[in-house]
C-alpha positions in Angstrom: -23.1 -41.9 0.0 -22.7 -39.3 -2.7 -21.4 -36.0 -1.4 -23.8 -34.2 -3.7 -27.3 -35.7 -3.7 -30.4 -34.9 -5.7 -33.9 -35.3 -4.3 -37.3 -33.9 -5.5 -38.3 -31.5 -2.7 -42.0 -32.5 -3.0 -44.3 -35.1 -4.5 -45.3 -32.7 -7.3 -41.7 -32.2 -8.5 -42.0 -28.4 -8.3 -38.4 -28.0 -6.9 -35.2 -30.0 -7.0 -33.3 -30.1 -3.7 -29.5 -30.6 -3.9 -27.9 -31.7 -0.7 -24.2 -30.8 -0.5 -22.0 -32.5 2.1 -18.5 -31.7 3.3 -15.4 -32.6 1.2 -17.1 -32.7 -2.2 -14.7 -32.3 -5.2 -15.0 -30.5 -8.5 -15.3 -34.0 -10.1 -18.3 -34.6 -7.9 -19.7 -31.3 -9.0 -19.2 -32.0 -12.7 -20.9 -35.4 -12.3 -23.7 -33.8 -10.3 -24.4 -31.3 -13.1 -24.6 -34.1 -15.6 -27.0 -36.0 -13.3 -29.2 -32.9 -12.8 -29.4 -32.3 -16.6 -30.5 -35.9 -17.0 -33.0 -35.8 -14.1 -34.6 -32.5 -15.1 -34.8 -33.3 -18.8 -37.2 -30.9 -20.7 -38.1 -29.2 -17.4 -34.6 -27.9 -16.8 -35.5 -24.3 -17.4 -38.5 -24.3 -15.2 -37.6 -26.1 -12.0 -36.2 -24.1 -9.1 -33.2 -25.6 -7.4 -32.8 -25.5 -3.6 -29.1 -26.1 -2.7 -28.6 -27.1 0.9 -25.1 -26.7 2.1 -24.7 -28.8 5.3 -22.5 -27.6 8.1 -18.8 -27.7 7.2 -19.5 -27.7 3.4 -17.2 -25.3 1.5 -16.1 -24.9 -2.1 -13.2 -27.3 -2.9 -9.7 -26.1 -3.7 -9.1 -25.0 -7.3 -10.8 -22.5 -9.6 -14.5 -22.8 -9.7 -14.8 -20.7 -12.9 -14.5 -23.5 -15.5 -17.0 -25.6 -13.5 -19.5 -22.8 -13.1 -19.1 -21.8 -16.7 -19.9 -25.4 -17.7 -22.9 -25.4 -15.5 -24.1 -22.2 -17.0 -23.9 -23.8 -20.5 -25.7 -27.0 -19.6 -28.3 -25.6 -17.2 -30.3 -22.5 -18.4 -30.7 -19.8 -15.8 -33.6 -20.6 -13.6 -34.1 -20.0 -9.9 -31.5 -21.1 -7.4 -31.6 -20.9 -3.6 -28.7 -21.5 -1.3 -29.5 -22.7 2.2 -26.6 -22.0 4.5 -25.8 -20.3 7.8 -22.1 -20.0 6.9 -21.4 -16.5 5.7 -18.1 -17.6 3.9 -20.0 -20.2 1.9 -22.8 -17.8 1.1 -20.3 -15.1 -0.1 -18.3 -17.6 -2.2 -21.2 -19.2 -3.9 -23.0 -15.9 -4.4 -20.0 -14.4 -6.2 -19.8 -17.2 -8.8 -23.5 -17.4 -9.4 -23.6 -13.7 -10.1 -20.8 -14.2 -12.5 -23.0 -16.8 -14.2 -25.8 -14.2 -14.6 -27.9 -14.8 -11.5 -29.3 -11.8 -9.7 -29.8 -11.6 -5.9 -33.5 -11.4 -5.1 -34.6 -12.0 -8.8 -33.6 -15.6 -9.5 -31.1 -16.2 -6.6 -31.6 -16.1 -2.9 -29.4 -17.1 0.1 -31.6 -18.2 3.1 -30.8 -19.7 6.5 -33.3 -22.6 6.5 -34.9 -25.1 4.2 -38.3 -23.8 5.3 -37.4 -20.3 4.2 -36.2 -21.7 0.8 -39.5 -23.5 0.4 -41.4 -20.3 1.2 -39.4 -18.4 -1.5 -40.0 -21.1 -4.0 -43.8 -21.1 -3.4 -43.9 -17.3 -3.7 -41.8 -17.4 -6.9 -44.0 -20.1 -8.5 -47.2 -18.3 -7.4 -45.9 -15.1 -9.0 -44.8 -16.9 -12.1 -48.2 -18.6 -12.4 -50.1 -15.3 -12.0 -47.9 -13.7 -14.7 -48.6 -16.6 -17.1 -52.4 -16.3 -16.6 -52.2 -12.6 -17.5 -50.2 -13.3 -20.7 
């Protein structure tokens, strides 16, 4: 089993869910970003990403900065959600996503459950759809 898995969160492919399991490495991360870019294709800038950190999942040792910088170059800013109940993980990931230009409550949220993440995605997509209809 891959320690970082990609799954469409629904049949309409409106959100990509990334399942993070304990003991992933930066090599796993780099491979996962490459896989996400291939999977999303032309939709890369429009598909929200729900990142589910399972219990015991933490950032690996070593500097995350080069990896997050590479991610920022390959994946345009979109909407990211982090599902975790671990405050340490939430703080670590939030810091590096903010360094990559994400803003809390604008295009990045930390939520405790997958259901809450799905609610935020629905609200975001509804708001985006309403704005597009006005334009």
